[in-house]
Structure formats: structure tokens, C-alpha cells
PDB file of N, CA, C and O in Angstrom:
ATOM      1  N   UNK A   1       3.257 -10.980  10.460  1.00  0.00           N
ATOM      2  CA  UNK A   1       3.216 -11.723   9.221  1.00  0.00           C
ATOM      3  C   UNK A   1       4.456 -11.382   8.402  1.00  0.00           C
ATOM      4  O   UNK A   1       4.888 -10.232   8.319  1.00  0.00           O
ATOM      5  N   UNK A   2       4.996 -12.412   7.816  1.00  0.00           N
ATOM      6  CA  UNK A   2       6.133 -12.207   6.923  1.00  0.00           C
ATOM      7  C   UNK A   2       5.595 -12.135   5.493  1.00  0.00           C
ATOM      8  O   UNK A   2       5.265 -13.153   4.884  1.00  0.00           O
ATOM      9  N   UNK A   3       5.517 -10.931   4.983  1.00  0.00           N
ATOM     10  CA  UNK A   3       4.922 -10.693   3.663  1.00  0.00           C
ATOM     11  C   UNK A   3       5.676 -11.445   2.577  1.00  0.00           C
ATOM     12  O   UNK A   3       5.056 -11.992   1.665  1.00  0.00           O
ATOM     13  N   UNK A   4       6.992 -11.481   2.657  1.00  0.00           N
ATOM     14  CA  UNK A   4       7.775 -12.166   1.622  1.00  0.00           C
ATOM     15  C   UNK A   4       7.484 -13.664   1.591  1.00  0.00           C
ATOM     16  O   UNK A   4       7.409 -14.259   0.516  1.00  0.00           O
ATOM     17  N   UNK A   5       7.321 -14.272   2.759  1.00  0.00           N
ATOM     18  CA  UNK A   5       6.999 -15.696   2.818  1.00  0.00           C
ATOM     19  C   UNK A   5       5.633 -15.952   2.196  1.00  0.00           C
ATOM     20  O   UNK A   5       5.461 -16.900   1.429  1.00  0.00           O
ATOM     21  N   UNK A   6       4.667 -15.109   2.525  1.00  0.00           N
ATOM     22  CA  UNK A   6       3.319 -15.249   1.951  1.00  0.00           C
ATOM     23  C   UNK A   6       3.362 -15.089   0.432  1.00  0.00           C
ATOM     24  O   UNK A   6       2.745 -15.866  -0.296  1.00  0.00           O
ATOM     25  N   UNK A   7       4.086 -14.091  -0.036  1.00  0.00           N
ATOM     26  CA  UNK A   7       4.188 -13.875  -1.484  1.00  0.00           C
ATOM     27  C   UNK A   7       4.861 -15.050  -2.182  1.00  0.00           C
ATOM     28  O   UNK A   7       4.464 -15.425  -3.285  1.00  0.00           O
ATOM     29  N   UNK A   8       5.876 -15.634  -1.549  1.00  0.00           N
ATOM     30  CA  UNK A   8       6.537 -16.812  -2.127  1.00  0.00           C
ATOM     31  C   UNK A   8       5.575 -17.991  -2.224  1.00  0.00           C
ATOM     32  O   UNK A   8       5.555 -18.703  -3.228  1.00  0.00           O
ATOM     33  N   UNK A   9       4.786 -18.190  -1.184  1.00  0.00           N
ATOM     34  CA  UNK A   9       3.811 -19.275  -1.184  1.00  0.00           C
ATOM     35  C   UNK A   9       2.773 -19.059  -2.289  1.00  0.00           C
ATOM     36  O   UNK A   9       2.406 -19.994  -3.000  1.00  0.00           O
ATOM     37  N   UNK A  10       2.311 -17.829  -2.421  1.00  0.00           N
ATOM     38  CA  UNK A  10       1.348 -17.492  -3.472  1.00  0.00           C
ATOM     39  C   UNK A  10       1.958 -17.752  -4.841  1.00  0.00           C
ATOM     40  O   UNK A  10       1.312 -18.342  -5.707  1.00  0.00           O
ATOM     41  N   UNK A  11       3.193 -17.316  -5.041  1.00  0.00           N
ATOM     42  CA  UNK A  11       3.853 -17.490  -6.332  1.00  0.00           C
ATOM     43  C   UNK A  11       4.025 -18.967  -6.682  1.00  0.00           C
ATOM     44  O   UNK A  11       3.925 -19.347  -7.849  1.00  0.00           O
ATOM     45  N   UNK A  12       4.281 -19.790  -5.682  1.00  0.00           N
ATOM     46  CA  UNK A  12       4.402 -21.231  -5.919  1.00  0.00           C
ATOM     47  C   UNK A  12       3.099 -21.789  -6.493  1.00  0.00           C
ATOM     48  O   UNK A  12       3.115 -22.597  -7.421  1.00  0.00           O
ATOM     49  N   UNK A  13       1.987 -21.353  -5.938  1.00  0.00           N
ATOM     50  CA  UNK A  13       0.683 -21.807  -6.433  1.00  0.00           C
ATOM     51  C   UNK A  13       0.396 -21.268  -7.834  1.00  0.00           C
ATOM     52  O   UNK A  13      -0.133 -21.990  -8.679  1.00  0.00           O
ATOM     53  N   UNK A  14       0.741 -20.011  -8.082  1.00  0.00           N
ATOM     54  CA  UNK A  14       0.536 -19.437  -9.414  1.00  0.00           C
ATOM     55  C   UNK A  14       1.365 -20.207 -10.440  1.00  0.00           C
ATOM     56  O   UNK A  14       0.881 -20.528 -11.525  1.00  0.00           O
ATOM     57  N   UNK A  15       2.605 -20.497 -10.093  1.00  0.00           N
ATOM     58  CA  UNK A  15       3.500 -21.194 -11.023  1.00  0.00           C
ATOM     59  C   UNK A  15       2.980 -22.580 -11.384  1.00  0.00           C
ATOM     60  O   UNK A  15       3.223 -23.073 -12.486  1.00  0.00           O
ATOM     61  N   UNK A  16       2.267 -23.205 -10.457  1.00  0.00           N
ATOM     62  CA  UNK A  16       1.730 -24.537 -10.733  1.00  0.00           C
ATOM     63  C   UNK A  16       0.310 -24.480 -11.298  1.00  0.00           C
ATOM     64  O   UNK A  16      -0.305 -25.518 -11.543  1.00  0.00           O
ATOM     65  N   UNK A  17      -0.205 -23.272 -11.504  1.00  0.00           N
ATOM     66  CA  UNK A  17      -1.537 -23.117 -12.079  1.00  0.00           C
ATOM     67  C   UNK A  17      -2.668 -23.264 -11.083  1.00  0.00           C
ATOM     68  O   UNK A  17      -3.828 -23.364 -11.481  1.00  0.00           O
ATOM     69  N   UNK A  18      -2.358 -23.279  -9.801  1.00  0.00           N
ATOM     70  CA  UNK A  18      -3.378 -23.398  -8.767  1.00  0.00           C
ATOM     71  C   UNK A  18      -3.809 -21.986  -8.337  1.00  0.00           C
ATOM     72  O   UNK A  18      -3.482 -21.524  -7.244  1.00  0.00           O
ATOM     73  N   UNK A  19      -4.542 -21.327  -9.222  1.00  0.00           N
ATOM     74  CA  UNK A  19      -4.927 -19.933  -9.003  1.00  0.00           C
ATOM     75  C   UNK A  19      -5.902 -19.781  -7.848  1.00  0.00           C
ATOM     76  O   UNK A  19      -5.867 -18.782  -7.130  1.00  0.00           O
ATOM     77  N   UNK A  20      -6.760 -20.756  -7.667  1.00  0.00           N
ATOM     78  CA  UNK A  20      -7.733 -20.698  -6.577  1.00  0.00           C
ATOM     79  C   UNK A  20      -7.015 -20.591  -5.235  1.00  0.00           C
ATOM     80  O   UNK A  20      -7.353 -19.740  -4.413  1.00  0.00           O
ATOM     81  N   UNK A  21      -6.032 -21.449  -5.017  1.00  0.00           N
ATOM     82  CA  UNK A  21      -5.262 -21.404  -3.770  1.00  0.00           C
ATOM     83  C   UNK A  21      -4.502 -20.092  -3.639  1.00  0.00           C
ATOM     84  O   UNK A  21      -4.458 -19.494  -2.564  1.00  0.00           O
ATOM     85  N   UNK A  22      -3.911 -19.654  -4.732  1.00  0.00           N
ATOM     86  CA  UNK A  22      -3.142 -18.403  -4.701  1.00  0.00           C
ATOM     87  C   UNK A  22      -4.033 -17.223  -4.307  1.00  0.00           C
ATOM     88  O   UNK A  22      -3.646 -16.391  -3.487  1.00  0.00           O
ATOM     89  N   UNK A  23      -5.215 -17.160  -4.894  1.00  0.00           N
ATOM     90  CA  UNK A  23      -6.135 -16.069  -4.580  1.00  0.00           C
ATOM     91  C   UNK A  23      -6.603 -16.154  -3.137  1.00  0.00           C
ATOM     92  O   UNK A  23      -6.672 -15.140  -2.442  1.00  0.00           O
ATOM     93  N   UNK A  24      -6.926 -17.364  -2.682  1.00  0.00           N
ATOM     94  CA  UNK A  24      -7.369 -17.516  -1.289  1.00  0.00           C
ATOM     95  C   UNK A  24      -6.300 -17.082  -0.299  1.00  0.00           C
ATOM     96  O   UNK A  24      -6.601 -16.405   0.684  1.00  0.00           O
ATOM     97  N   UNK A  25      -5.066 -17.463  -0.549  1.00  0.00           N
ATOM     98  CA  UNK A  25      -3.979 -17.074   0.354  1.00  0.00           C
ATOM     99  C   UNK A  25      -3.784 -15.567   0.328  1.00  0.00           C
ATOM    100  O   UNK A  25      -3.578 -14.951   1.374  1.00  0.00           O
ATOM    101  N   UNK A  26      -3.847 -14.968  -0.857  1.00  0.00           N
ATOM    102  CA  UNK A  26      -3.676 -13.512  -0.962  1.00  0.00           C
ATOM    103  C   UNK A  26      -4.786 -12.773  -0.229  1.00  0.00           C
ATOM    104  O   UNK A  26      -4.524 -11.778   0.447  1.00  0.00           O
ATOM    105  N   UNK A  27      -6.025 -13.248  -0.355  1.00  0.00           N
ATOM    106  CA  UNK A  27      -7.138 -12.599   0.347  1.00  0.00           C
ATOM    107  C   UNK A  27      -6.977 -12.763   1.857  1.00  0.00           C
ATOM    108  O   UNK A  27      -7.190 -11.815   2.612  1.00  0.00           O
ATOM    109  N   UNK A  28      -6.603 -13.957   2.294  1.00  0.00           N
ATOM    110  CA  UNK A  28      -6.387 -14.186   3.727  1.00  0.00           C
ATOM    111  C   UNK A  28      -5.284 -13.295   4.278  1.00  0.00           C
ATOM    112  O   UNK A  28      -5.415 -12.731   5.365  1.00  0.00           O
ATOM    113  N   UNK A  29      -4.205 -13.173   3.529  1.00  0.00           N
ATOM    114  CA  UNK A  29      -3.101 -12.314   3.964  1.00  0.00           C
ATOM    115  C   UNK A  29      -3.530 -10.854   4.005  1.00  0.00           C
ATOM    116  O   UNK A  29      -3.187 -10.127   4.937  1.00  0.00           O
ATOM    117  N   UNK A  30      -4.279 -10.427   2.997  1.00  0.00           N
ATOM    118  CA  UNK A  30      -4.778  -9.048   2.985  1.00  0.00           C
ATOM    119  C   UNK A  30      -5.670  -8.795   4.201  1.00  0.00           C
ATOM    120  O   UNK A  30      -5.553  -7.757   4.853  1.00  0.00           O
ATOM    121  N   UNK A  31      -6.557  -9.740   4.505  1.00  0.00           N
ATOM    122  CA  UNK A  31      -7.437  -9.580   5.665  1.00  0.00           C
ATOM    123  C   UNK A  31      -6.664  -9.561   6.971  1.00  0.00           C
ATOM    124  O   UNK A  31      -7.021  -8.824   7.890  1.00  0.00           O
ATOM    125  N   UNK A  32      -5.609 -10.360   7.067  1.00  0.00           N
ATOM    126  CA  UNK A  32      -4.769 -10.332   8.270  1.00  0.00           C
ATOM    127  C   UNK A  32      -4.122  -8.958   8.422  1.00  0.00           C
ATOM    128  O   UNK A  32      -4.038  -8.425   9.528  1.00  0.00           O
ATOM    129  N   UNK A  33      -3.672  -8.398   7.324  1.00  0.00           N
ATOM    130  CA  UNK A  33      -3.092  -7.051   7.370  1.00  0.00           C
ATOM    131  C   UNK A  33      -4.146  -6.022   7.790  1.00  0.00           C
ATOM    132  O   UNK A  33      -3.852  -5.115   8.568  1.00  0.00           O
ATOM    133  N   UNK A  34      -5.347  -6.161   7.285  1.00  0.00           N
ATOM    134  CA  UNK A  34      -6.427  -5.243   7.663  1.00  0.00           C
ATOM    135  C   UNK A  34      -6.687  -5.301   9.162  1.00  0.00           C
ATOM    136  O   UNK A  34      -6.851  -4.271   9.815  1.00  0.00           O
ATOM    137  N   UNK A  35      -6.724  -6.534   9.707  1.00  0.00           N
ATOM    138  CA  UNK A  35      -6.978  -6.695  11.145  1.00  0.00           C
ATOM    139  C   UNK A  35      -5.884  -6.048  11.988  1.00  0.00           C
ATOM    140  O   UNK A  35      -6.132  -5.626  13.117  1.00  0.00           O
ATOM    141  N   UNK A  36      -4.675  -5.972  11.439  1.00  0.00           N
ATOM    142  CA  UNK A  36      -3.550  -5.381  12.172  1.00  0.00           C
ATOM    143  C   UNK A  36      -3.270  -3.941  11.753  1.00  0.00           C
ATOM    144  O   UNK A  36      -2.219  -3.384  12.068  1.00  0.00           O
ATOM    145  N   UNK A  37      -4.224  -3.350  11.040  1.00  0.00           N
ATOM    146  CA  UNK A  37      -4.090  -1.956  10.592  1.00  0.00           C
ATOM    147  C   UNK A  37      -2.794  -1.723   9.821  1.00  0.00           C
ATOM    148  O   UNK A  37      -2.146  -0.687   9.971  1.00  0.00           O
ATOM    149  N   UNK A  38      -2.431  -2.693   9.002  1.00  0.00           N
ATOM    150  CA  UNK A  38      -1.220  -2.616   8.191  1.00  0.00           C
ATOM    151  C   UNK A  38      -1.619  -2.259   6.752  1.00  0.00           C
ATOM    152  O   UNK A  38      -1.769  -3.137   5.902  1.00  0.00           O
ATOM    153  N   UNK A  39      -1.784  -0.981   6.503  1.00  0.00           N
ATOM    154  CA  UNK A  39      -2.238  -0.543   5.181  1.00  0.00           C
ATOM    155  C   UNK A  39      -1.231  -0.896   4.091  1.00  0.00           C
ATOM    156  O   UNK A  39      -1.620  -1.231   2.972  1.00  0.00           O
ATOM    157  N   UNK A  40       0.042  -0.822   4.407  1.00  0.00           N
ATOM    158  CA  UNK A  40       1.073  -1.192   3.428  1.00  0.00           C
ATOM    159  C   UNK A  40       0.875  -2.640   2.996  1.00  0.00           C
ATOM    160  O   UNK A  40       0.934  -2.943   1.805  1.00  0.00           O
ATOM    161  N   UNK A  41       0.641  -3.535   3.949  1.00  0.00           N
ATOM    162  CA  UNK A  41       0.409  -4.937   3.637  1.00  0.00           C
ATOM    163  C   UNK A  41      -0.857  -5.140   2.816  1.00  0.00           C
ATOM    164  O   UNK A  41      -0.873  -5.945   1.885  1.00  0.00           O
ATOM    165  N   UNK A  42      -1.909  -4.419   3.156  1.00  0.00           N
ATOM    166  CA  UNK A  42      -3.158  -4.489   2.385  1.00  0.00           C
ATOM    167  C   UNK A  42      -2.877  -4.119   0.936  1.00  0.00           C
ATOM    168  O   UNK A  42      -3.296  -4.819   0.014  1.00  0.00           O
ATOM    169  N   UNK A  43      -2.172  -3.022   0.744  1.00  0.00           N
ATOM    170  CA  UNK A  43      -1.857  -2.572  -0.619  1.00  0.00           C
ATOM    171  C   UNK A  43      -1.003  -3.596  -1.371  1.00  0.00           C
ATOM    172  O   UNK A  43      -1.209  -3.833  -2.561  1.00  0.00           O
ATOM    173  N   UNK A  44      -0.057  -4.191  -0.672  1.00  0.00           N
ATOM    174  CA  UNK A  44       0.798  -5.200  -1.303  1.00  0.00           C
ATOM    175  C   UNK A  44      -0.051  -6.365  -1.794  1.00  0.00           C
ATOM    176  O   UNK A  44       0.101  -6.800  -2.935  1.00  0.00           O
ATOM    177  N   UNK A  45      -0.941  -6.873  -0.950  1.00  0.00           N
ATOM    178  CA  UNK A  45      -1.716  -8.045  -1.339  1.00  0.00           C
ATOM    179  C   UNK A  45      -2.809  -7.716  -2.350  1.00  0.00           C
ATOM    180  O   UNK A  45      -3.206  -8.585  -3.127  1.00  0.00           O
ATOM    181  N   UNK A  46      -3.297  -6.496  -2.356  1.00  0.00           N
ATOM    182  CA  UNK A  46      -4.200  -6.097  -3.435  1.00  0.00           C
ATOM    183  C   UNK A  46      -3.460  -6.127  -4.769  1.00  0.00           C
ATOM    184  O   UNK A  46      -4.018  -6.551  -5.781  1.00  0.00           O
ATOM    185  N   UNK A  47      -2.220  -5.681  -4.773  1.00  0.00           N
ATOM    186  CA  UNK A  47      -1.414  -5.749  -5.998  1.00  0.00           C
ATOM    187  C   UNK A  47      -1.100  -7.182  -6.389  1.00  0.00           C
ATOM    188  O   UNK A  47      -1.069  -7.515  -7.574  1.00  0.00           O
ATOM    189  N   UNK A  48      -0.867  -8.025  -5.403  1.00  0.00           N
ATOM    190  CA  UNK A  48      -0.638  -9.444  -5.690  1.00  0.00           C
ATOM    191  C   UNK A  48      -1.877 -10.033  -6.362  1.00  0.00           C
ATOM    192  O   UNK A  48      -1.766 -10.779  -7.335  1.00  0.00           O
ATOM    193  N   UNK A  49      -3.044  -9.700  -5.844  1.00  0.00           N
ATOM    194  CA  UNK A  49      -4.290 -10.178  -6.453  1.00  0.00           C
ATOM    195  C   UNK A  49      -4.413  -9.693  -7.897  1.00  0.00           C
ATOM    196  O   UNK A  49      -4.806 -10.456  -8.780  1.00  0.00           O
ATOM    197  N   UNK A  50      -4.082  -8.437  -8.134  1.00  0.00           N
ATOM    198  CA  UNK A  50      -4.117  -7.915  -9.506  1.00  0.00           C
ATOM    199  C   UNK A  50      -3.168  -8.697 -10.408  1.00  0.00           C
ATOM    200  O   UNK A  50      -3.496  -9.000 -11.555  1.00  0.00           O
ATOM    201  N   UNK A  51      -1.996  -9.017  -9.882  1.00  0.00           N
ATOM    202  CA  UNK A  51      -1.010  -9.772 -10.668  1.00  0.00           C
ATOM    203  C   UNK A  51      -1.526 -11.167 -11.012  1.00  0.00           C
ATOM    204  O   UNK A  51      -1.328 -11.649 -12.127  1.00  0.00           O
ATOM    205  N   UNK A  52      -2.189 -11.814 -10.050  1.00  0.00           N
ATOM    206  CA  UNK A  52      -2.754 -13.141 -10.307  1.00  0.00           C
ATOM    207  C   UNK A  52      -3.806 -13.055 -11.401  1.00  0.00           C
ATOM    208  O   UNK A  52      -3.828 -13.881 -12.313  1.00  0.00           O
ATOM    209  N   UNK A  53      -4.671 -12.067 -11.314  1.00  0.00           N
ATOM    210  CA  UNK A  53      -5.713 -11.894 -12.335  1.00  0.00           C
ATOM    211  C   UNK A  53      -5.075 -11.622 -13.693  1.00  0.00           C
ATOM    212  O   UNK A  53      -5.570 -12.108 -14.711  1.00  0.00           O
ATOM    213  N   UNK A  54      -4.003 -10.867 -13.727  1.00  0.00           N
ATOM    214  CA  UNK A  54      -3.325 -10.592 -14.997  1.00  0.00           C
ATOM    215  C   UNK A  54      -2.747 -11.871 -15.597  1.00  0.00           C
ATOM    216  O   UNK A  54      -2.836 -12.086 -16.806  1.00  0.00           O
ATOM    217  N   UNK A  55      -2.161 -12.710 -14.767  1.00  0.00           N
ATOM    218  CA  UNK A  55      -1.630 -13.989 -15.247  1.00  0.00           C
ATOM    219  C   UNK A  55      -2.761 -14.833 -15.830  1.00  0.00           C
ATOM    220  O   UNK A  55      -2.612 -15.426 -16.898  1.00  0.00           O
ATOM    221  N   UNK A  56      -3.888 -14.885 -15.126  1.00  0.00           N
ATOM    222  CA  UNK A  56      -5.024 -15.663 -15.636  1.00  0.00           C
ATOM    223  C   UNK A  56      -5.583 -15.061 -16.919  1.00  0.00           C
ATOM    224  O   UNK A  56      -5.977 -15.791 -17.828  1.00  0.00           O
ATOM    225  N   UNK A  57      -5.618 -13.753 -16.997  1.00  0.00           N
ATOM    226  CA  UNK A  57      -6.090 -13.084 -18.221  1.00  0.00           C
ATOM    227  C   UNK A  57      -5.182 -13.432 -19.389  1.00  0.00           C
ATOM    228  O   UNK A  57      -5.657 -13.729 -20.485  1.00  0.00           O
ATOM    229  N   UNK A  58      -3.885 -13.395 -19.156  1.00  0.00           N
ATOM    230  CA  UNK A  58      -2.929 -13.727 -20.215  1.00  0.00           C
ATOM    231  C   UNK A  58      -3.060 -15.183 -20.653  1.00  0.00           C
ATOM    232  O   UNK A  58      -2.919 -15.498 -21.835  1.00  0.00           O
ATOM    233  N   UNK A  59      -3.327 -16.058 -19.704  1.00  0.00           N
ATOM    234  CA  UNK A  59      -3.388 -17.483 -20.016  1.00  0.00           C
ATOM    235  C   UNK A  59      -4.719 -17.905 -20.636  1.00  0.00           C
ATOM    236  O   UNK A  59      -4.750 -18.733 -21.546  1.00  0.00           O
ATOM    237  N   UNK A  60      -5.801 -17.340 -20.145  1.00  0.00           N
ATOM    238  CA  UNK A  60      -7.112 -17.833 -20.531  1.00  0.00           C
ATOM    239  C   UNK A  60      -7.942 -16.842 -21.338  1.00  0.00           C
ATOM    240  O   UNK A  60      -8.935 -17.228 -21.955  1.00  0.00           O
ATOM    241  N   UNK A  61      -7.550 -15.575 -21.340  1.00  0.00           N
ATOM    242  CA  UNK A  61      -8.335 -14.556 -22.042  1.00  0.00           C
ATOM    243  C   UNK A  61      -8.312 -14.735 -23.545  1.00  0.00           C
ATOM    244  O   UNK A  61      -7.411 -15.367 -24.096  1.00  0.00           O
ATOM    245  N   UNK A  62      -9.294 -14.181 -24.189  1.00  0.00           N
ATOM    246  CA  UNK A  62      -9.414 -14.344 -25.644  1.00  0.00           C
ATOM    247  C   UNK A  62      -8.646 -13.285 -26.416  1.00  0.00           C
ATOM    248  O   UNK A  62      -8.562 -13.363 -27.641  1.00  0.00           O
ATOM    249  N   UNK A  63      -8.097 -12.321 -25.748  1.00  0.00           N
ATOM    250  CA  UNK A  63      -7.399 -11.253 -26.462  1.00  0.00           C
ATOM    251  C   UNK A  63      -5.919 -11.431 -26.475  1.00  0.00           C
ATOM    252  O   UNK A  63      -5.203 -10.605 -27.042  1.00  0.00           O
TER     253      UNK A  63
END
């Protein structure tokens, strides 16, 4: 898996406000890394998921 390509695809969806797709791709990529025992990749995509949630919190949160 090319992590940079996956991250670019996720970012494209985040930029267009398609958070559902971005989250699904990040989870799928994380699971692919898990299946290949790629802990570094798992950690990367967990952080990507956190970043997506932060963007949504900033956009939609009440604080």
C-alpha cells in the first residue's frame, strides 16, 4: 500500500466535506495495514482519523 496516495485521497474527500468517505477510506487503509502487520501504517491512519475528527469538531462543534 502506498500510504501517501491513500492520505492524498482522504485529504481530497476532507477538503470537499465528504467526511464519511474520508473516514471509510482511512479505516479501510488502517485495516489493510493491520492485515499486513504494518504497525507504523496502523498508527498513521489512526492519526489521520483523529485529524478528520478534529476538522469536523472545528467545523460543526459548538465550542
